[in-house]
C-alpha positions as CSV (number, residue, x, y, z in Angstrom):
1,X,208.9,278.3,160.9
2,X,208.6,281.9,160.4
3,X,210.1,283.8,163.3
4,X,208.7,287.1,162.3
5,X,204.9,286.3,162.4
6,X,202.3,284.5,164.6
7,X,201.6,280.9,163.1
8,X,200.0,279.1,166.0
9,X,202.7,276.7,166.4
10,X,206.5,276.2,167.2
11,X,208.8,274.0,165.3
12,X,211.8,271.8,166.1
13,X,213.7,270.5,163.2
14,X,214.8,267.0,163.3
15,X,217.3,264.6,161.8
16,X,214.8,261.6,161.6
17,X,211.9,261.6,159.3
18,X,209.5,261.2,162.3
19,X,207.3,264.3,163.4
20,X,206.0,264.3,167.1
21,X,203.0,266.6,168.0
22,X,200.5,267.0,170.9
23,X,197.6,268.6,168.9
24,X,195.6,269.1,172.3
25,X,198.6,269.7,174.4
26,X,198.4,273.5,174.7
27,X,195.6,274.5,177.3
28,X,192.6,273.1,178.7
29,X,189.6,271.6,177.1
30,X,186.6,271.4,179.6
31,X,186.7,275.2,179.9
32,X,184.8,275.6,176.9
33,X,181.9,273.3,178.1
34,X,182.0,275.2,181.3
35,X,181.4,278.3,179.5
36,X,178.6,276.9,177.5
37,X,176.8,275.4,180.7
38,X,177.3,278.8,182.6
39,X,175.8,280.7,179.6
40,X,172.8,278.5,179.2
41,X,172.0,278.8,183.1
42,X,172.0,282.6,182.7
43,X,169.8,282.5,179.7
44,X,167.4,280.0,181.5
45,X,167.3,282.1,184.8
46,X,165.9,279.7,187.4
47,X,166.7,276.7,189.6
48,X,164.0,274.5,188.2
49,X,164.9,274.9,184.7
50,X,168.7,274.4,185.4
51,X,167.9,271.4,187.7
52,X,168.6,268.9,184.6
53,X,171.9,270.4,184.0
54,X,173.1,270.7,187.5
55,X,175.0,267.4,187.7
56,X,176.9,268.3,184.6
57,X,177.9,271.8,186.0
58,X,179.1,270.1,189.4
59,X,181.2,267.9,187.3
60,X,182.8,270.8,185.4
61,X,183.3,272.9,188.4
62,X,185.4,269.8,190.0
63,X,187.4,269.5,187.0
64,X,191.0,270.1,188.1
65,X,193.3,269.7,185.0
66,X,193.0,269.2,181.2
67,X,192.7,265.7,179.9
68,X,195.9,266.2,177.8
69,X,198.1,267.6,180.7
70,X,201.8,267.3,180.1
71,X,201.6,266.1,176.5
72,X,203.0,269.2,175.0
73,X,206.1,268.8,177.3
74,X,206.3,265.2,176.6
75,X,206.2,265.8,172.7
76,X,208.8,268.6,172.9
77,X,211.4,266.7,175.1
78,X,210.9,263.5,173.0
79,X,211.5,265.4,169.9
80,X,214.6,267.3,171.1
81,X,216.2,264.3,172.8
82,X,215.7,261.9,169.8
83,X,216.5,264.5,167.1
84,X,212.9,264.2,165.8
85,X,210.7,266.8,164.0
86,X,208.3,268.6,166.2
87,X,205.2,270.9,165.5
88,X,203.5,271.9,168.6
89,X,200.4,274.1,168.6
90,X,200.4,277.5,170.6
91,X,196.6,277.5,170.6
92,X,194.4,275.4,172.7
93,X,191.3,273.9,171.3
94,X,189.2,276.6,173.1
95,X,191.0,279.7,172.0
96,X,188.7,281.5,169.5
97,X,190.1,284.0,166.8
98,X,187.6,286.4,165.7
99,X,184.9,284.7,163.7
100,X,186.8,281.7,162.9
101,X,185.6,278.4,164.4
102,X,187.5,277.0,167.5
103,X,190.7,276.0,166.2
104,X,190.8,272.2,167.2
105,X,193.8,271.0,165.0
106,X,192.7,267.3,165.4
107,X,188.9,267.2,165.1
108,X,187.9,270.5,163.3
109,X,189.3,269.4,159.9
110,X,187.3,272.2,158.1
111,X,189.3,274.8,159.9
112,X,192.5,273.0,160.5
113,X,193.2,272.2,156.8
114,X,193.7,275.9,156.1
115,X,195.8,276.7,159.1
116,X,199.6,277.4,158.9
117,X,200.0,274.4,161.2
118,X,198.5,271.9,158.8
119,X,200.0,273.6,155.8
120,X,203.4,273.1,157.3
121,X,202.8,269.5,158.1
122,X,201.8,269.0,154.5
123,X,204.9,270.7,153.1
124,X,207.1,268.5,155.2
125,X,205.3,265.3,154.1
126,X,205.2,266.3,150.6
127,X,208.9,267.4,150.7
128,X,210.0,264.0,151.8
129,X,211.1,265.1,155.1
130,X,208.5,263.2,157.3
131,X,207.3,259.7,156.7
132,X,205.8,259.0,160.2
133,X,203.6,261.1,162.4
134,X,202.9,260.7,166.1
135,X,200.1,262.4,167.9
136,X,200.5,262.4,171.6
137,X,197.2,262.8,173.5
138,X,196.1,262.2,177.2
139,X,193.0,260.1,178.4
140,X,191.1,259.9,181.7
141,X,191.7,257.5,184.4
142,X,188.8,255.2,183.4
143,X,189.4,251.8,185.2
144,X,188.4,249.8,182.3
145,X,190.5,251.7,179.9
146,X,194.3,250.5,179.0
147,X,197.3,252.5,180.1
148,X,198.3,253.2,176.5
149,X,195.9,253.5,173.5
150,X,197.4,253.3,170.0
151,X,194.9,255.1,167.7
152,X,195.1,254.0,163.9
153,X,191.6,254.6,162.6
154,X,191.3,250.7,162.2
155,X,194.8,250.3,160.9
156,X,194.1,252.6,158.1
157,X,196.7,255.1,159.1
158,X,199.6,252.9,159.7
159,X,200.8,249.4,158.8
160,X,200.3,246.5,161.1
161,X,204.1,246.0,161.4
162,X,204.6,249.4,162.7
163,X,201.7,249.3,165.1
164,X,202.8,245.8,166.3
165,X,206.3,247.0,166.9
166,X,204.8,250.1,169.1
167,X,202.4,247.8,170.9
168,X,205.0,245.3,171.8
169,X,207.3,248.0,173.1
170,X,204.8,249.4,175.4
171,X,203.8,245.8,176.6
172,X,207.4,245.1,177.4
173,X,207.3,247.8,179.9
174,X,204.4,246.3,181.8
175,X,201.7,248.5,180.2
176,X,198.2,247.7,179.3
177,X,197.8,248.5,175.6
178,X,195.1,248.5,173.2
179,X,194.6,249.5,169.7
180,X,191.7,251.9,168.8
181,X,190.2,251.6,172.2
182,X,188.9,253.9,173.6
183,X,189.9,256.3,170.8
184,X,190.1,255.7,167.2
185,X,192.1,258.7,166.3
186,X,191.0,262.1,164.8
187,X,191.3,264.0,161.5
188,X,194.9,264.7,161.8
189,X,196.1,261.2,161.4
190,X,193.2,260.3,159.2
191,X,194.3,263.0,156.8
192,X,198.1,262.5,156.7
193,X,198.3,258.7,157.4
194,X,198.6,257.0,153.9
195,X,200.7,254.0,154.4
196,X,203.2,252.8,153.2
197,X,204.3,256.0,151.9
198,X,203.4,258.0,155.0
199,X,202.0,256.5,158.2
200,X,200.4,258.2,161.3
201,X,199.2,257.0,164.7
202,X,198.3,258.7,168.1
203,X,199.5,257.8,171.4
204,X,196.8,258.2,174.3
205,X,198.5,258.1,177.6
206,X,196.3,257.5,180.8
207,X,196.3,260.5,183.2
208,X,197.9,258.1,185.9
209,X,201.0,257.8,184.0
210,X,201.4,261.7,183.8
211,X,202.4,263.6,187.0
212,X,205.5,265.5,188.5
213,X,208.7,263.2,188.4
214,X,207.1,260.8,186.0
215,X,209.4,258.9,183.7
216,X,206.9,258.7,180.8
217,X,209.0,261.1,178.6
218,X,211.6,258.5,178.8
219,X,209.4,255.6,178.1
220,X,207.9,257.5,174.9
221,X,211.6,258.4,173.9
222,X,212.2,254.6,173.8
223,X,209.1,254.1,171.9
224,X,210.4,256.4,169.2
225,X,213.6,254.6,169.2
226,X,211.7,251.4,168.3
227,X,210.1,253.5,165.6
228,X,213.4,254.4,164.3
229,X,214.5,250.8,164.2
230,X,211.3,250.0,162.1
231,X,212.2,252.6,159.6
232,X,215.8,251.5,159.3
233,X,214.5,247.8,158.7
234,X,212.3,249.3,155.7
235,X,215.5,250.7,154.1
236,X,216.7,248.9,150.9
């Protein structure tokens, strides 16, 4: 991390070769959709023409918080407490920089791959400092969805042994867990997850688990301890 320039992220140096991030944890997400909707209404100028989009506008106006609320804080506290590496964005996925595309570090690979953030992750991985990457996200309170989703791109980004370890941990805490449902994972874990050398997965946390005084940071801390034990078991 360069303390003299803006890079779009902050870094926590860790003792263990595990990197924790929250790629959508800084700022909101539906704001972008709201702006687009409002612009379309201004262009169309008329109730009849906008009637078909009115329901979507109502939904956005009722939106009270970002889907990934508190995930930045969770990632930061877990990394510091467990002596893990952390790279945390200081850009939201709606902050537009000049003529650059919206800087979504997780989905917009064409943009993200050239950012200081992704370059720093690449340097850490290629330098042998990181062997497991964990991206923390949030998801809505949809009844049929699990409490925790472990995203692996179809087990392409992490070993079955590691994912089974993480899933078993969350289930032991009475949480409903699914792999790759409802989210398979984004470009970040797909790009950096190259098992067995480097493994990557995302943890999607349901909104009902994230609130003031929630102990979800403690649960994620203990999940990372399980990941540490997995790493130790792989050592010769």
